[in-house]
Residue, then its C-alpha position, 0 to 999 in steps of 0.5 A: m500500500w502506498e503512503y500518501s501525504e495529508k496534503l495529497k489526500e486532501l487535494f484528492r478528496h477536495p480538488q481545486n479548479v476542476g473543470e474546463i474554462e469556457n473559451p480558454d486562451a490555452v489548452g494542453e492535453v497529454g496522456s491518453m485513456i488507453c495508457g491509463d492517464a490523461l490530463k487536459l489543462t485550460l488556461k485564461i491569460d491576460k494578454e497584456t501581462n502574459r499572466i495566468i488569470d485562471a487554470k482548470f483541469q480535467t483528468f482521468g487517473c488515480a488519486s495522485a493524478i488528481a492531486s498533482s493536477s489540482a496542485l499545478t493549477e494552484m501553483i501557476k495561477g497569477k504567474t507569468l508564462d515564463e514564471a510558470l514554465e519554471t515549475t518542475n515536476k519535483d516542485l509539484a511533488d514537493y507541494l504535495g508533501g511528496l509522492p510515492k515513487e511509483k506515482m512520480h509520473c503523475s507530476v511529470m504529466g502535469r508539467e507536460a500539460l503546462e508546457a503543451a498549453i503554453a506552446n498552444y498559446r504561443g502557436e508553437k508547433k513541432p515540425l513533422e520532421e522533428k517527430e520523436r522516436l517512440v521507445c515504449q509502445c505500451f505507454e507511448v513514451t518517446e526517447d526525448k521524454i526519457r532523456r529529459v526526465a532522466i536528466e532533470n530528476h537524475l534517474t539512473t535505473v530502468e525502475e526509476i524511468t518506469n516510475y516517472t514515465k511508465a516506460g518499461g512498465g508494460c510488456g517490457s520489450c523496451i527495457p533494453q532500449i531504456e538501458e542503452i539510453l541511460k548508459d548514453i546519458w551518464a557516460i562520456k562517449v567521444p569520437e575515436v582519435p589516434k592515441i598520442k604516441k610521442r613523448l610530450t613536453n610539459l607545456q605540450k601536455i598541458a595544451l593537449i589536456q586543455d584541448v581535449i577537455e574543451k573540444e571532446i569532453r565538455p561539449r558532451l557533458q553540456a549536451d546532457g545539462g552538465d559541465l566541468e571546470l578545469v581547476d589546475i594541472d600539476r604534472n600528471k594530476v588534472i584537477i577538475a570541478l563538476r558543474a551544472m547537473c553533474v554536481e548532484c548527479p549520483m553517477g558523478g564518480v563514474t563521470v570522473n573516471n570516464i574523463q580520466e580514461k579519455l585523457r589517458e587514452l588521448v594524452s598520457e597513460d599516467i594522468v590522474v583526474e581528481t575533483g577539487 
């Protein structure tokens, strides 16, 4: 049996802002009845200030879906569209006093409905050629969604991905694909280049270390929301500081080891990477 907070139970029993705004300025619909969860969010927006005047929801789902949707409408009313977009699925869960890990997908659905509604208001449409690759056929979860949710919430296992997106929770045939996506997110992969065979001077080694970090390693980290800073180079010791999403990443140690291996491969086999 899942443990629900008093706040969640209260919003489930007495949800706020249920229904649909008449002649809404923005509409966001996510999920599907087939997948077991669906949410429709309608907004009334002050066109001069871009503030959300009113928000209502209709949902088909469990207690967590109802409470998360109700919380979302309360949190975004009175905010500008840009301010509302800063609301994360973690903010929704925190507002409810926490969600069972198996129900975190409800907070993700709320965040997606908000994004869809604001995109609808702004007339933003994804070009046909940019349609995302479907990974989980059972719950219609795309690779882009898996990557985004994993990075935003520091998810490293298939079980966590299932809790947050439902992907992998049906027939299970997509689990190997999810595992590969997670490996790709949390590991550094750079183009193979020939190893340096000749002996380097200290100045040459420093310059090459800086070049490999700037051209090979940092772009990969930044692509997944992370970053690093080169703090110092002391002979064979390279001191770095992890930045952005890498700071709290549970796979930070793996990232440092991968950086060390790449510098050993491309610069010198005796390099040691430390954080400082």
